[in-house]
NUFITI-87383 format. One record per atom (N, C-alpha, C, O, CB): residue in three letters; x, y, z. Coordinates in steps of 0.1 Angstrom, whole numbers, padded with zeros to 4 digits, always signed. Glycine has a CB too. Layout:
N
alaXYZ;...
This chain:
127
met+1728+0832+1898;met+1722+0845+1897;met+1708+0845+1904;met+1705+0854+1912;met+1721+0850+1883;leu+1701+0835+1902;leu+1687+0834+1908;leu+1689+0833+1923;leu+1681+0840+1930;leu+1680+0821+1904;val+1699+0826+1928;val+1701+0825+1943;val+1705+0838+1948;val+1700+0843+1959;val+1711+0814+1946;tyr+1714+0845+1942;tyr+1718+0858+1946;tyr+1706+0868+1946;tyr+1704+0875+1956;tyr+1730+0864+1937;gly+1699+0868+1936;gly+1687+0877+1935;gly+1677+0873+1946;gly+1671+0882+1952;gly+1680+0876+1921;leu+1675+0860+1948;leu+1666+0856+1959;leu+1670+0861+1973;leu+1662+0865+1981;leu+1664+0841+1959;arg+1683+0860+1975;arg+1689+0865+1988;arg+1686+0879+1990;arg+1682+0884+2000;arg+1704+0862+1989;lys+1689+0887+1979;lys+1687+0902+1980;lys+1672+0905+1983;lys+1669+0914+1991;lys+1691+0909+1967;ile+1663+0898+1976;ile+1649+0900+1978;ile+1645+0897+1992;ile+1637+0904+1999;ile+1640+0893+1968;leu+1650+0885+1997;leu+1646+0881+2011;leu+1652+0891+2021;leu+1645+0894+2031;leu+1652+0867+2013;glu+1664+0897+2018;glu+1669+0907+2027;glu+1660+0919+2027;glu+1657+0925+2038;glu+1683+0911+2023;asn+1655+0923+2016;asn+1646+0934+2015;asn+1633+0931+2021;asn+1626+0940+2027;asn+1644+0938+2000;lys+1629+0918+2021;lys+1616+0914+2027;lys+1617+0916+2042;lys+1607+0921+2048;lys+1613+0899+2024;lys+1628+0912+2048;lys+1630+0914+2062;lys+1629+0929+2066;lys+1622+0932+2076;lys+1644+0909+2067;arg+1635+0937+2058;arg+1634+0952+2061;arg+1620+0957+2059;arg+1615+0965+2067;arg+1644+0960+2052;ala+1613+0952+2048;ala+1599+0956+2045;ala+1590+0951+2056;ala+1581+0959+2060;ala+1595+0951+2032;thr+1592+0939+2061;thr+1583+0934+2072;thr+1585+0942+2084;thr+1575+0945+2091;thr+1586+0919+2074;ala+1597+0946+2087;ala+1599+0954+2099;ala+1593+0968+2098;ala+1588+0974+2108;ala+1614+0956+2101;asn+1591+0973+2086;asn+1585+0986+2083;asn+1570+0985+2081;asn+1563+0995+2079;asn+1591+0993+2071;gly+1565+0973+2082;gly+1550+0971+2080;gly+1546+0970+2065;gly+1534+0970+2062;gly+1543+0981+2086;ser+1555+0968+2056;ser+1552+0967+2042;ser+1547+0953+2038;ser+1547+0944+2047;ser+1564+0971+2033;ser+1543+0951+2026;ser+1538+0938+2021;ser+1549+0928+2022;ser+1561+0931+2021;ser+1532+0939+2007;ile+1545+0915+2023;ile+1554+0904+2024;ile+1554+0896+2011;ile+1543+0893+2006;ile+1550+0895+2036;phe+1566+0893+2006;phe+1567+0884+1994;phe+1568+0870+1998;phe+1574+0866+2009;phe+1580+0888+1986;thr+1562+0861+1990;thr+1564+0847+1993;thr+1575+0842+1984;thr+1577+0848+1973;thr+1551+0839+1991;val+1581+0831+1987;val+1592+0825+1979;val+1586+0822+1965;val+1593+0824+1955;val+1598+0813+1985;arg+1574+0817+1965;arg+1567+0813+1952;arg+1566+0825+1943;arg+1569+0825+1931;arg+1554+0807+1954;asn+1562+0837+1949;asn+1560+0849+1941;asn+1574+0854+1936;asn+1575+0859+1924;asn+1554+0860+1949;ile+1584+0853+1944;ile+1597+0857+1940;ile+1603+0849+1929;ile+1608+0854+1919;ile+1607+0856+1952;ile+1601+0836+1930;ile+1606+0827+1919;ile+1598+0829+1906;ile+1604+0830+1895;ile+1605+0812+1923;ala+1585+0831+1907;ala+1577+0834+1895;ala+1581+0847+1889;ala+1582+0848+1876;ala+1562+0834+1899;tyr+1584+0857+1897;tyr+1588+0870+1892;tyr+1602+0869+1885;tyr+1604+0874+1874;tyr+1590+0880+1903;asp+1611+0861+1891;asp+1624+0859+1885;asp+1623+0852+1872;asp+1631+0855+1862;asp+1633+0852+1895;arg+1615+0842+1871;arg+1613+0834+1859;arg+1608+0843+1847;arg+1613+0843+1836;arg+1603+0822+1860;lys+1598+0852+1851;lys+1593+0861+1841;lys+1604+0870+1836;lys+1605+0873+1824;lys+1581+0869+1846;lys+1612+0875+1845;lys+1623+0884+1841;lys+1633+0876+1832;lys+1637+0882+1822;lys+1630+0888+1854;leu+1636+0864+1835;leu+1645+0856+1827;leu+1639+0853+1813;leu+1646+0854+1803;leu+1649+0843+1834;glu+1626+0849+1813;glu+1619+0847+1800;glu+1619+0859+1791;glu+1621+0858+1779;glu+1605+0841+1803;lys+1617+0870+1797;lys+1616+0883+1790;lys+1630+0885+1783;lys+1630+0891+1772;lys+1613+0895+1799;asn+1641+0881+1789;asn+1654+0884+1784;asn+1659+0872+1775;asn+1670+0874+1769;asn+1663+0886+1795;asp+1652+0861+1773;asp+1656+0851+1764;asp+1655+0856+1750;asp+1645+0861+1746;asp+1647+0838+1766;pro+1666+0856+1743;pro+1666+0862+1729;pro+1658+0852+1719;pro+1659+0840+1720;pro+1680+0864+1724;val+1651+0858+1710;val+1643+0851+1700;val+1645+0860+1687;val+1649+0871+1687;val+1628+0849+1704;arg+1641+0853+1676;arg+1643+0860+1663;arg+1631+0869+1659;arg+1632+0879+1653;arg+1645+0850+1652;asn+1619+0865+1664;asn+1606+0872+1659;asn+1600+0879+1671;asn+1597+0874+1681;asn+1597+0862+1653;trp+1597+0892+1668;trp+1591+0901+1678;trp+1579+0909+1671;trp+1580+0911+1659;trp+1601+0911+1684;ser+1569+0912+1679;ser+1558+0919+1674;ser+1555+0932+1682;ser+1559+0933+1694;ser+1545+0910+1673;trp+1549+0941+1676;trp+1545+0954+1682;trp+1531+0958+1677;trp+1526+0953+1667;trp+1555+0965+1679;val+1525+0967+1685;val+1513+0974+1681;val+1518+0989+1678;val+1524+0995+1687;val+1502+0973+1691;val+1514+0994+1666;val+1518+1007+1663;val+1505+1016+1661;val+1496+1012+1654;val+1527+1008+1650;tyr+1505+1027+1668;tyr+1493+1036+1668;tyr+1496+1048+1659;tyr+1506+1054+1660;tyr+1489+1041+1682;pro+1487+1050+1649;pro+1489+1061+1640;pro+1491+1075+1646;pro+1500+1083+1641;pro+1477+1063+1631;glu+1485+1078+1657;glu+1486+1091+1664;glu+1499+1093+1671;glu+1503+1104+1674;glu+1475+1093+1673;ser+1506+1082+1674;ser+1519+1084+1682;ser+1531+1080+1673;ser+1543+1083+1677;ser+1519+1075+1694;ala+1530+1072+1663;ala+1541+1068+1655;ala+1546+1080+1646;ala+1538+1088+1642;ala+1537+1056+1645;pro+1559+1080+1644;pro+1564+1091+1635;pro+1559+1088+1620;pro+1556+1077+1617;pro+1580+1091+1634;glu+1558+1099+1613;glu+1552+1097+1599;glu+1560+1088+1591;glu+1555+1081+1582;glu+1552+1111+1592;asn+1573+1087+1593;asn+1582+1079+1585;asn+1585+1065+1592;asn+1596+1060+1590;asn+1595+1086+1582;trp+1576+1060+1600;trp+1579+1048+1607;trp+1582+1036+1598;trp+1591+1027+1602;trp+1567+1044+1616;arg+1576+1035+1587;arg+1579+1024+1578;arg+1593+1025+1572;arg+1600+1015+1571;arg+1569+1024+1566;thr+1597+1037+1569;thr+1611+1040+1564;thr+1621+1036+1575;thr+1631+1030+1572;thr+1613+1055+1560;leu+1618+1040+1587;leu+1627+1036+1598;leu+1629+1021+1600;leu+1640+1016+1602;leu+1622+1042+1612;leu+1618+1014+1598;leu+1619+0999+1599;leu+1627+0994+1587;leu+1635+0985+1588;leu+1604+0993+1599;asp+1624+0999+1575;asp+1632+0995+1563;asp+1647+0997+1565;asp+1655+0989+1561;asp+1628+1003+1551;glu+1650+1008+1572;glu+1665+1011+1574;glu+1671+1002+1584;glu+1684+1002+1585;glu+1666+1025+1579;thr+1664+0994+1591;thr+1670+0984+1600;thr+1676+0973+1592;thr+1685+0966+1597;thr+1660+0979+1611;gly+1671+0971+1580;gly+1676+0960+1572;gly+1670+0946+1575;gly+1674+0936+1569;gly+1691+0959+1573;glu+1661+0946+1584;glu+1654+0934+1588;glu+1641+0932+1581;glu+1635+0941+1576;glu+1652+0933+1604;lys+1637+0919+1580;lys+1624+0916+1573;lys+1613+0920+1583;lys+1613+0916+1595;lys+1623+0901+1569;trp+1602+0927+1578;trp+1591+0930+1587;trp+1578+0930+1578;trp+1579+0931+1566;trp+1593+0944+1593;ile+1567+0929+1585;ile+1554+0929+1579;ile+1544+0936+1588;ile+1546+0937+1600;ile+1549+0914+1577;glu+1535+0943+1581;glu+1525+0950+1589;glu+1511+0945+1585;glu+1508+0941+1574;glu+1526+0965+1586;ser+1502+0946+1595;ser+1488+0942+1592;ser+1481+0954+1586;ser+1486+0965+1586;ser+1481+0938+1606;pro+1469+0951+1581;pro+1460+0962+1577;pro+1457+0971+1589;pro+1458+0965+1600;pro+1447+0957+1569;leu+1453+0983+1587;leu+1450+0992+1599;leu+1437+0986+1606;leu+1427+0983+1599;leu+1447+1006+1594;his+1438+0983+1619;his+1427+0978+1627;his+1420+0991+1632;his+1424+0996+1643;his+1432+0969+1638;asp+1410+0995+1625;asp+1403+1007+1630;asp+1388+1004+1633;asp+1380+1014+1636;asp+1403+1018+1619;lys+1384+0992+1634;lys+1371+0988+1637;lys+1370+0978+1649;lys+1359+0972+1651;lys+1364+0982+1625;asp+1381+0976+1655;asp+1381+0966+1667;asp+1373+0971+1678;asp+1373+0983+1681;asp+1396+0963+1671;ile+1366+0962+1685;ile+1358+0966+1697;ile+1364+0959+1709;ile+1367+0947+1708;ile+1343+0962+1694;asn+1365+0966+1720;asn+1369+0960+1733;asn+1358+0951+1738;asn+1347+0957+1740;asn+1373+0971+1743;glu+1360+0939+1739;glu+1349+0929+1743;glu+1344+0932+1757;glu+1332+0929+1760;glu+1354+0915+1742;thr+1352+0937+1766;thr+1347+0940+1780;thr+1338+0952+1780;thr+1328+0952+1787;thr+1359+0942+1789;thr+1343+0963+1774;thr+1336+0976+1775;thr+1327+0979+1763;thr+1318+0988+1764;thr+1346+0987+1777;asn+1328+0971+1753;asn+1320+0974+1740;asn+1324+0987+1734;asn+1317+0992+1725;asn+1306+0973+1743;glu+1335+0993+1738;glu+1340+1006+1732;glu+1349+1003+1721;glu+1356+0992+1720;glu+1347+1014+1743;pro+1350+1012+1711;pro+1360+1009+1700;pro+1374+1011+1705;pro+1377+1019+1714;pro+1357+1020+1688;lys+1383+1002+1700;lys+1397+1004+1704;lys+1404+1014+1695;lys+1398+1018+1684;lys+1405+0990+1702;lys+1415+1020+1700;lys+1422+1029+1691;lys+1427+1022+1679;lys+1431+1010+1679;lys+1434+1035+1699;ala+1427+1029+1668;ala+1432+1024+1655;ala+1447+1020+1657;ala+1454+1027+1664;ala+1430+1034+1643;his+1451+1009+1651;his+1465+1004+1652;his+1468+0994+1641;his+1460+0989+1635;his+1466+0998+1666;trp+1481+0992+1640;trp+1487+0982+1631;trp+1494+0972+1640;trp+1499+0976+1650;trp+1496+0988+1620;his+1494+0960+1636;his+1503+0950+1642;his+1515+0948+1632;his+1513+0947+1620;his+1496+0936+1644;ile+1527+0948+1638;ile+1539+0945+1630;ile+1547+0934+1636;ile+1547+0932+1648;ile+1547+0958+1628;ile+1553+0927+1627;ile+1563+0916+1632;ile+1576+0919+1625;ile+1576+0921+1612;ile+1557+0902+1629;ile+1587+0918+1632;ile+1600+0918+1626;ile+1606+0905+1629;ile+1607+0900+1640;ile+1609+0930+1632;ser+1612+0899+1618;ser+1619+0887+1618;ser+1634+0890+1617;ser+1638+0893+1606;ser+1614+0876+1608;phe+1641+0890+1628;phe+1655+0894+1628;phe+1664+0882+1622;phe+1660+0871+1623;phe+1660+0897+1642;ser+1675+0886+1616;ser+1684+0876+1611;ser+1691+0868+1622;ser+1695+0857+1620;ser+1695+0882+1602;asn+1692+0874+1634;asn+1698+0868+1646;asn+1688+0870+1658;asn+1680+0879+1657;asn+1712+0873+1649;lys+1690+0862+1668;lys+1681+0863+1680;lys+1684+0876+1686;lys+1696+0881+1687;lys+1684+0851+1690;lys+1674+0883+1691;lys+1675+0896+1698;lys+1669+0895+1712;lys+1659+0888+1714;lys+1669+0907+1690;ser+1675+0901+1722;ser+1669+0902+1735;ser+1659+0913+1736;ser+1658+0921+1727;ser+1680+0904+1746;tyr+1651+0912+1747;tyr+1641+0922+1749;tyr+1647+0936+1749;tyr+1642+0946+1743;tyr+1633+0920+1762;lys+1658+0937+1756;lys+1665+0950+1757;lys+1669+0955+1744;lys+1668+0967+1741;lys+1678+0949+1766;gln+1674+0947+1735;gln+1678+0951+1721;gln+1666+0956+1713;gln+1667+0966+1706;gln+1685+0939+1714;val+1655+0949+1714;val+1643+0953+1705;val+1635+0964+1712;val+1627+0970+1705;val+1634+0941+1703;leu+1637+0967+1724;leu+1631+0978+1731;leu+1634+0991+1724;leu+1626+1001+1724;leu+1634+0979+1746;lys+1646+0992+1717;lys+1650+1004+1710;lys+1641+1006+1698;lys+1638+1018+1695;lys+1664+1002+1705;ile+1635+0996+1693;ile+1626+0998+1681;ile+1613+1003+1687;ile+1606+1012+1680;ile+1623+0984+1674;ser+1608+0999+1698;ser+1596+1004+1705;ser+1598+1019+1707;ser+1589+1027+1704;ser+1593+0998+1718;glu+1609+1023+1711;glu+1612+1038+1713;glu+1612+1045+1700;glu+1607+1056+1699;glu+1626+1040+1721;met+1618+1039+1690;met+1619+1045+1677;met+1605+1047+1671;met+1602+1057+1664;met+1627+1037+1667;leu+1595+1038+1674;leu+1582+1039+1668;leu+1572+1045+1678;leu+1560+1046+1674;leu+1577+1025+1665;asn+1576+1049+1690;asn+1567+1053+1700;asn+1556+1043+1703;asn+1545+1046+1704;asn+1561+1067+1696;ala+1560+1030+1703;ala+1551+1019+1704;ala+1552+1013+1718;ala+1562+1014+1725;ala+1553+1009+1693;pro+1541+1006+1722;pro+1542+0998+1735;pro+1553+0988+1734;pro+1559+0985+1724;pro+1529+0992+1738;glu+1555+0981+1745;glu+1565+0971+1747;glu+1564+0960+1736;glu+1553+0956+1732;glu+1565+0964+1760;pro+1576+0955+1731;pro+1576+0944+1722;pro+1571+0931+1728;pro+1572+0929+1740;pro+1590+0942+1715;val+1566+0922+1720;val+1561+0909+1724;val+1568+0898+1716;val+1569+0899+1704;val+1546+0908+1724;lys+1573+0888+1723;lys+1579+0877+1715;lys+1568+0870+1707;lys+1557+0868+1711;lys+1586+0867+1725;thr+1572+0866+1695;thr+1564+0858+1686;thr+1571+0845+1683;thr+1582+0844+1677;thr+1561+0866+1672;lys+1565+0834+1688;lys+1571+0821+1688;lys+1571+0815+1674;lys+1582+0809+1670;lys+1565+0812+1698;asn+1560+0815+1667;asn+1559+0808+1655;asn+1553+0816+1644;asn+1541+0821+1646;asn+1552+0794+1657;leu+1559+0818+1633;leu+1553+0826+1622;leu+1545+0817+1613;leu+1538+0823+1604;leu+1564+0833+1614;gln+1545+0804+1614;gln+1538+0795+1605;gln+1524+0793+1609;gln+1516+0787+1601;gln+1545+0782+1605;gly+1520+0797+1621;gly+1506+0795+1625;gly+1503+0784+1635;gly+1492+0782+1639;gly+1497+0792+1613;
């Protein structure tokens, strides 16, 4: 699959170069493909950031209805952006520990359900 994908990208590179577009290096292509594959490796634990202003009022009930174990942090409403020194938007961190491994595509449905940003893999819950 990697070889097929690499061939397609290189074919597009030839067309892009002829049109004066940017040029991809093989290193960039392989790094991109690795990220894509890593994103799709299924794992049991995923985390999200949930914002009060965009989450549905019943977001906790929706998570309970999945039947999976989950935990939420206290509301983070005093965080400061270290770069700009501006306050960050209030948010909760949640982690869901699924009974089986789930792919990025599978857990993206939960992001949509919560109106939350993309899910992030959580490797170790023990610290």
